[in-house]
C-alpha positions as CSV (number, residue, x, y, z in Angstrom):
1,M,7.3,-57.3,-26.4
2,K,9.8,-54.8,-24.8
3,P,9.2,-53.6,-21.3
4,A,8.0,-50.1,-20.7
5,G,10.4,-49.6,-17.8
6,L,13.3,-51.2,-16.0
7,Q,12.3,-50.7,-12.4
8,L,13.0,-53.5,-9.9
9,R,9.8,-55.1,-8.7
10,L,9.3,-55.6,-5.0
11,T,9.9,-59.1,-3.7
12,R,7.1,-61.1,-2.3
13,F,9.0,-62.2,0.8
14,P,7.5,-59.9,3.5
15,L,9.9,-60.6,6.3
16,A,13.0,-60.7,4.1
17,W,12.0,-57.5,2.4
18,A,11.3,-55.7,5.6
19,V,14.7,-56.6,7.1
20,A,16.5,-55.7,3.9
21,C,14.8,-52.3,3.7
22,L,15.9,-51.5,7.2
23,L,19.5,-52.5,6.4
24,F,19.7,-51.3,2.8
25,P,16.9,-48.7,2.2
26,L,16.3,-48.0,-1.5
27,P,17.2,-44.3,-2.5
28,A,14.3,-42.0,-2.6
29,L,13.7,-38.7,-4.4
30,S,15.5,-35.8,-2.8
31,Q,13.2,-33.3,-1.0
32,E,16.2,-31.1,0.0
33,S,16.9,-27.6,-1.4
34,P,19.2,-27.3,-4.4
35,E,22.2,-26.9,-2.0
36,F,22.9,-30.6,-2.5
37,S,23.9,-31.6,1.1
38,S,25.7,-34.9,1.4
39,S,22.8,-36.3,3.5
40,A,20.3,-35.8,0.7
41,A,19.6,-38.4,-2.0
42,L,21.3,-36.9,-5.1
43,T,19.8,-37.4,-8.6
44,L,21.8,-37.8,-11.7
45,E,21.0,-34.2,-12.8
46,E,22.2,-32.9,-9.4
47,C,25.4,-35.0,-9.6
48,Y,26.1,-33.5,-13.0
49,A,25.5,-30.0,-11.8
50,L,28.0,-30.5,-9.0
51,A,30.5,-32.1,-11.4
52,R,30.2,-29.1,-13.8
53,V,31.2,-26.7,-11.1
54,R,34.1,-28.8,-9.9
55,S,35.5,-29.8,-13.3
56,E,38.9,-28.3,-14.1
57,T,38.6,-29.4,-17.7
58,L,35.5,-27.2,-18.3
59,A,37.3,-24.3,-16.6
60,I,40.2,-24.7,-18.9
61,Q,37.9,-24.8,-21.9
62,Q,36.2,-21.6,-20.7
63,E,39.6,-19.9,-20.5
64,L,40.4,-21.0,-24.0
65,I,37.2,-19.3,-25.2
66,E,38.3,-16.1,-23.4
67,E,41.6,-16.4,-25.1
68,T,40.1,-16.6,-28.5
69,E,37.9,-13.6,-27.8
70,G,41.1,-11.6,-27.1
71,R,42.5,-12.8,-30.4
72,F,39.3,-11.6,-32.2
73,L,39.7,-8.2,-30.7
74,Q,43.3,-8.1,-31.9
75,A,42.3,-9.1,-35.4
76,L,39.5,-6.5,-35.4
77,S,42.0,-3.8,-34.4
78,S,44.1,-4.4,-37.5
79,A,41.2,-3.3,-39.7
80,L,40.3,-0.2,-37.7
81,P,42.1,3.1,-37.7
82,S,44.5,4.0,-35.0
83,V,44.6,7.5,-33.4
84,H,47.4,8.8,-31.2
85,F,48.1,12.1,-29.5
86,E,51.8,12.9,-29.4
87,L,53.6,15.6,-27.5
88,S,57.3,16.4,-27.9
89,E,59.6,19.1,-26.4
90,K,62.9,19.6,-28.2
91,R,65.7,21.7,-26.7
92,Q,68.9,22.7,-28.5
93,D,71.9,25.0,-28.2
94,G,70.4,27.9,-30.3
95,N,70.3,31.6,-30.2
96,N,66.7,32.1,-31.4
97,A,68.1,34.1,-34.4
98,S,66.0,32.1,-36.9
99,S,63.5,29.2,-37.0
100,F,66.4,26.8,-37.3
101,S,68.2,28.0,-34.2
102,L,65.4,28.1,-31.7
103,K,66.3,27.0,-28.2
104,E,62.9,25.3,-27.6
105,I,60.9,23.5,-30.3
106,P,57.6,22.2,-28.8
107,E,55.2,20.1,-30.9
108,R,51.7,18.6,-30.3
109,K,49.9,16.6,-32.8
110,I,47.2,14.0,-33.4
111,T,48.2,11.2,-35.8
112,F,45.7,9.0,-37.7
113,S,46.6,5.8,-39.5
114,Q,44.2,3.7,-41.6
115,P,45.1,0.6,-43.7
116,L,43.2,0.8,-47.0
117,F,44.1,-2.5,-48.6
118,S,46.4,-5.3,-47.5
119,G,45.1,-8.3,-49.5
120,F,42.0,-8.9,-47.3
121,K,44.3,-10.0,-44.5
122,E,42.4,-8.2,-41.8
123,F,39.0,-9.6,-42.8
124,A,40.4,-13.1,-43.1
125,A,41.9,-12.8,-39.6
126,I,38.6,-11.6,-38.2
127,A,36.7,-14.5,-39.8
128,G,39.4,-17.0,-38.6
129,S,39.2,-15.8,-35.0
130,K,35.4,-16.1,-35.1
131,A,35.8,-19.7,-36.4
132,E,38.3,-20.4,-33.7
133,R,35.9,-19.1,-31.0
134,R,33.2,-21.4,-32.3
135,E,35.7,-24.3,-32.3
136,R,36.5,-23.7,-28.6
137,Q,32.8,-23.4,-27.8
138,N,32.1,-26.7,-29.4
139,Q,35.1,-28.3,-27.7
140,K,33.7,-27.1,-24.4
141,H,30.3,-28.4,-25.2
142,R,31.8,-31.8,-26.1
143,A,33.7,-31.8,-22.8
144,E,30.5,-31.1,-21.0
145,Q,28.9,-34.1,-22.7
146,L,31.8,-36.4,-21.9
147,L,31.7,-35.2,-18.3
148,F,28.0,-36.1,-18.2
149,L,28.7,-39.6,-19.5
150,D,31.4,-40.1,-16.8
151,V,28.9,-39.0,-14.1
152,A,26.1,-41.2,-15.5
153,R,28.4,-44.2,-15.6
154,A,29.6,-43.6,-12.0
155,F,26.0,-42.9,-10.9
156,H,24.5,-46.1,-12.3
157,L,27.5,-48.2,-11.3
158,L,26.9,-47.1,-7.7
159,R,23.2,-47.6,-8.1
160,Q,23.9,-51.2,-9.4
161,Q,26.2,-52.0,-6.5
162,R,23.7,-50.8,-3.9
163,E,20.7,-52.6,-5.5
164,D,23.0,-55.7,-5.7
165,L,23.7,-55.4,-2.0
166,G,19.9,-55.2,-1.4
167,A,19.3,-58.3,-3.4
168,L,22.0,-60.3,-1.6
169,E,20.7,-59.1,1.8
170,I,17.2,-60.3,0.8
171,T,18.8,-63.7,0.0
172,R,20.7,-63.7,3.3
173,V,17.6,-63.0,5.3
174,T,15.7,-65.6,3.4
175,L,18.4,-68.2,4.1
176,L,18.4,-67.3,7.8
177,E,14.6,-67.9,7.8
178,R,15.3,-71.1,5.9
179,L,18.0,-72.2,8.3
180,T,15.7,-71.5,11.3
181,E,13.0,-73.7,9.7
182,L,15.4,-76.5,8.9
183,E,16.8,-76.5,12.4
184,E,13.3,-76.8,13.8
185,R,12.5,-79.6,11.3
186,E,15.7,-81.4,12.1
187,R,14.9,-81.2,15.8
188,L,11.6,-82.8,15.1
189,G,13.2,-85.4,12.9
190,R,11.6,-84.2,9.7
191,S,14.9,-83.0,8.1
192,R,18.4,-84.4,8.0
193,L,21.4,-82.7,9.5
194,S,23.1,-82.5,6.1
195,E,20.3,-80.2,4.9
196,V,21.1,-77.8,7.7
197,A,24.8,-77.9,6.7
198,S,24.0,-77.2,3.1
199,A,21.9,-74.2,4.0
200,E,24.8,-72.9,6.3
201,A,27.3,-73.3,3.5
202,Q,25.1,-71.4,1.0
203,L,24.6,-68.7,3.7
204,A,28.3,-68.3,4.1
205,R,28.8,-67.9,0.3
206,V,26.1,-65.2,0.2
207,E,27.8,-63.4,3.1
208,A,31.2,-63.6,1.3
209,S,29.5,-62.1,-1.8
210,I,28.1,-59.3,0.3
211,E,31.5,-58.3,1.5
212,L,32.8,-58.3,-2.1
213,I,30.0,-56.1,-3.3
214,R,30.5,-53.8,-0.3
215,R,34.1,-53.2,-1.5
216,Q,33.0,-52.6,-5.0
217,E,30.3,-50.2,-3.7
218,R,32.9,-48.2,-1.9
219,T,35.0,-47.9,-5.0
220,A,32.0,-46.7,-7.1
221,R,31.0,-44.2,-4.4
222,H,34.6,-42.8,-4.3
223,L,34.5,-42.3,-8.0
224,L,31.2,-40.4,-7.8
225,E,32.5,-38.4,-4.9
226,F,35.6,-37.5,-6.9
227,L,33.5,-36.2,-9.8
228,T,31.0,-34.2,-7.7
229,G,33.1,-33.1,-4.7
230,V,30.4,-34.3,-2.2
231,E,31.8,-36.5,0.6
232,P,30.3,-38.7,1.6
233,I,27.4,-39.5,-0.8
234,D,24.9,-41.2,1.4
235,G,22.1,-41.7,-1.0
236,I,21.3,-41.4,-4.7
237,A,17.9,-41.3,-6.4
238,D,17.2,-42.4,-9.9
239,S,14.6,-39.8,-10.7
240,S,14.5,-40.4,-14.4
241,P,11.2,-41.9,-15.5
242,S,11.0,-45.2,-17.3
243,F,12.3,-44.1,-20.7
244,L,10.6,-45.3,-23.9
245,M,12.4,-47.1,-26.7
246,P,14.3,-44.3,-28.6
247,P,13.9,-43.8,-32.4
248,D,15.6,-46.2,-34.8
249,E,19.2,-46.2,-35.7
250,S,18.8,-44.0,-38.9
251,T,17.5,-41.1,-36.8
252,Y,20.6,-41.0,-34.7
253,L,22.9,-41.5,-37.7
254,D,21.6,-38.3,-39.2
255,M,22.9,-36.4,-36.1
256,A,26.6,-37.4,-36.7
257,G,27.5,-34.2,-38.5
258,S,26.1,-32.0,-35.8
259,R,28.0,-33.5,-32.9
260,A,30.0,-31.0,-31.0
261,D,33.4,-32.5,-31.6
262,V,32.7,-32.8,-35.3
263,R,31.5,-29.2,-35.5
264,A,34.7,-28.2,-33.6
265,V,36.9,-29.9,-36.3
266,Y,34.8,-28.2,-39.0
267,E,35.4,-24.8,-37.5
268,A,39.1,-25.6,-37.3
269,W,39.0,-26.3,-41.0
270,Q,37.3,-23.0,-41.7
271,K,39.9,-21.2,-39.6
272,S,42.7,-22.9,-41.6
273,R,41.0,-21.7,-44.8
274,M,41.3,-18.2,-43.6
275,E,44.9,-18.7,-42.8
276,V,45.4,-19.5,-46.5
277,V,43.9,-16.1,-47.4
278,I,46.3,-14.4,-44.9
279,A,49.2,-16.2,-46.5
280,R,48.2,-15.1,-50.0
281,S,47.9,-11.5,-48.8
282,K,51.7,-11.3,-48.8
283,V,51.8,-11.2,-52.6
284,W,49.3,-8.4,-52.8
285,P,50.2,-4.7,-52.5
286,T,49.5,-2.8,-49.3
287,I,48.0,0.7,-49.3
288,D,47.9,2.8,-46.1
289,L,46.7,6.3,-45.3
290,E,48.4,8.4,-42.6
291,G,47.3,11.8,-41.4
292,T,48.5,14.3,-38.8
293,Y,46.8,17.3,-37.3
294,Y,49.1,19.7,-35.4
295,T,47.8,21.5,-32.4
296,K,51.0,23.4,-31.7
297,R,54.0,24.1,-34.0
298,I,56.6,26.8,-34.1
299,G,59.3,27.9,-36.5
300,A,59.1,27.5,-40.3
301,S,56.2,24.9,-40.1
302,S,54.1,26.9,-37.7
303,G,51.6,27.7,-40.5
304,V,51.0,24.1,-41.5
305,D,48.2,22.6,-39.5
306,W,47.8,19.1,-41.1
307,D,49.3,16.7,-43.6
308,A,48.3,13.4,-45.1
309,T,50.2,10.6,-46.8
310,I,49.1,7.6,-48.9
311,S,51.8,4.9,-49.1
312,V,51.7,1.9,-51.5
313,S,54.1,-1.0,-51.2
314,L,54.2,-3.7,-53.9
315,P,56.3,-6.9,-53.1
316,L,58.4,-7.8,-56.1
317,F,60.7,-10.6,-54.7
318,Q,60.7,-12.3,-51.3
319,G,62.9,-15.3,-52.0
320,G,60.0,-17.7,-52.0
321,E,58.8,-16.8,-48.5
322,A,55.3,-15.9,-49.6
323,V,54.9,-18.9,-52.0
324,G,56.2,-21.3,-49.3
325,G,53.7,-19.8,-46.8
326,I,50.8,-20.2,-49.1
327,Q,51.8,-23.9,-49.8
328,T,52.1,-24.6,-46.1
329,A,48.8,-23.0,-45.2
330,S,47.0,-24.8,-48.1
331,S,48.4,-28.1,-46.9
332,R,47.2,-27.5,-43.4
333,A,43.8,-26.6,-44.7
334,R,43.6,-29.9,-46.6
335,Q,44.7,-31.8,-43.5
336,K,41.9,-30.2,-41.5
337,E,39.4,-31.0,-44.2
338,L,40.4,-34.6,-44.2
339,E,40.3,-34.7,-40.4
340,F,36.8,-33.4,-40.5
341,L,35.7,-36.0,-43.0
342,R,37.4,-38.8,-41.0
343,L,35.8,-37.7,-37.7
344,K,32.4,-37.5,-39.3
345,R,32.6,-41.1,-40.6
346,Q,34.0,-42.2,-37.3
347,A,31.0,-40.6,-35.5
348,R,28.6,-42.6,-37.6
349,L,30.5,-45.8,-36.7
350,E,30.4,-44.9,-33.0
351,I,26.7,-44.2,-33.2
352,R,26.0,-47.6,-34.9
353,D,28.1,-49.4,-32.3
354,A,26.4,-47.6,-29.4
355,W,23.0,-48.3,-30.9
356,A,23.8,-52.0,-31.2
357,E,25.0,-52.2,-27.6
358,F,22.0,-50.4,-26.3
359,D,19.5,-52.4,-28.3
360,S,21.1,-55.7,-27.2
361,A,21.2,-54.6,-23.5
362,W,17.5,-53.6,-23.8
363,N,16.5,-57.0,-25.1
364,R,18.7,-58.8,-22.5
365,S,17.1,-56.8,-19.7
366,A,13.6,-57.7,-20.9
367,A,14.5,-61.4,-21.0
368,L,16.1,-61.3,-17.6
369,E,13.0,-59.6,-16.2
370,K,10.9,-62.6,-17.3
371,A,13.6,-65.0,-16.0
372,S,13.6,-63.2,-12.6
373,N,9.8,-63.4,-12.3
374,A,9.9,-67.1,-13.3
375,S,12.7,-67.9,-10.8
376,E,10.7,-66.2,-8.1
377,R,7.6,-68.3,-8.9
378,S,9.8,-71.4,-9.0
379,F,11.3,-70.7,-5.6
380,L,7.8,-70.1,-4.0
381,L,6.5,-73.3,-5.5
382,Q,9.6,-75.3,-4.4
383,T,9.2,-73.9,-0.9
384,E,5.5,-74.8,-0.7
385,E,6.2,-78.3,-2.2
386,Y,9.0,-78.9,0.4
387,R,6.6,-78.2,3.2
388,R,4.4,-80.9,1.7
389,N,7.4,-83.2,1.3
390,L,7.2,-83.3,-2.5
391,V,10.8,-82.1,-3.0
392,N,13.9,-82.1,-0.9
393,N,15.9,-79.3,0.6
394,L,18.5,-79.4,-2.2
395,D,15.8,-78.5,-4.7
396,V,14.8,-75.5,-2.6
397,L,18.3,-74.2,-2.2
398,Q,19.0,-74.6,-5.9
399,A,15.8,-72.6,-6.7
400,L,16.9,-69.9,-4.2
401,Q,20.4,-69.8,-5.8
402,A,18.8,-69.5,-9.3
403,L,16.6,-66.7,-8.0
404,Q,19.5,-64.9,-6.5
405,D,21.7,-65.2,-9.6
406,T,18.9,-64.2,-11.9
407,R,17.8,-61.2,-9.8
408,R,21.4,-60.0,-9.6
409,E,21.9,-60.4,-13.4
410,W,18.7,-58.4,-14.0
411,I,19.9,-55.6,-11.7
412,T,23.2,-55.5,-13.6
413,A,21.3,-55.5,-16.9
414,Q,19.0,-52.7,-15.8
415,Q,21.8,-50.4,-14.9
416,E,23.9,-51.4,-17.9
417,T,21.0,-50.5,-20.1
418,K,20.8,-47.1,-18.6
419,R,24.5,-46.5,-18.9
420,L,24.4,-47.6,-22.5
421,Y,21.3,-45.4,-23.1
422,W,23.3,-42.3,-21.9
423,Q,26.3,-43.4,-23.9
424,L,24.1,-43.5,-27.0
425,R,22.8,-40.0,-26.3
426,V,26.3,-38.7,-25.8
427,T,27.6,-40.5,-28.9
428,T,25.0,-38.7,-30.9
429,G,25.6,-35.4,-29.1
430,D,21.9,-35.4,-28.1
431,I,22.4,-34.1,-24.5
432,P,20.7,-30.9,-23.3
């Protein structure tokens, strides 16, 4: 039976728990405003919101989208007419005897140019720029998902180190209580001096472990501060509810084709197909319409107000340039298609691996929860039996060591399960 949640249960050591809560208070839900002050307990969602604002990678992706929008406008302009107003003032050494010997020849005109047919090049360029824009948008969306995964990993790693510190502090306080009791019993002659020495040695090992985890906690905190830009991060709060077991593997495998990076490669393939159309347009004739309306003319042409010209150009021989361009563009399109198919298959493999890791971590966490509860009961029973002289101090210390190790493993398994859960969501692209 799989657990409904992964929350750490409160220990049943009142004094130890009280001291540990004073030294290492568990993070609480933030009651601060959305300004995210460093003294507030930040949730995963708040950390991600801060990281999105700070990320240079997302800013670059946004600029690439702006760049593709500019290329779309350029492609659109090639299919639209162009209109210009031109003014010229010609002066020559004339005597004004005829229209050919005028001293001043001013001219004002409005020119109009419209491509009528160019092998569908303009429409292919427009479609290609739209596909490129969708490609950039999907790339940005995938970058946002990967950023979320980085933040989630750093968040739960920091959460793991702080909960681990809390568990070690509970063990340290329990050993101090144990040592005080042993010293009193040794003074009364009910315990041996070696039992006190054993407890002191175990206490020293726990304090050494605390220093190690404190160093690891600082490293994890620095990583989250780097991603969010908040320094220092005093508290974090895991506000996500106990998540239920997600759907089975087949449900996620069906999402492989809609993942943002897969869609980006698909759009790159569509863009390359339009480039083939553009390359083929070089072997088609081009037809253009040009017109001019004159607002001011003098001399022999003063009575002509407008003219229009239709020009047709048919390529006959280009030395293989057009054929080579078509072959190159077609080859690139096939490469993009193969890249899309490869990435789609790879996405399915990544989803299957992520599912297997998450499912294993879920089951391991459930087993460690039972082991932690059993170790806690064992330690309580050993402590009670020691007071009745049914077991020796070594048995109690071993039970305490087993409880500490099991509880720390469970904490690690809990946070690892959550990291792998978000990894599975990002692997499938199922992130809001």
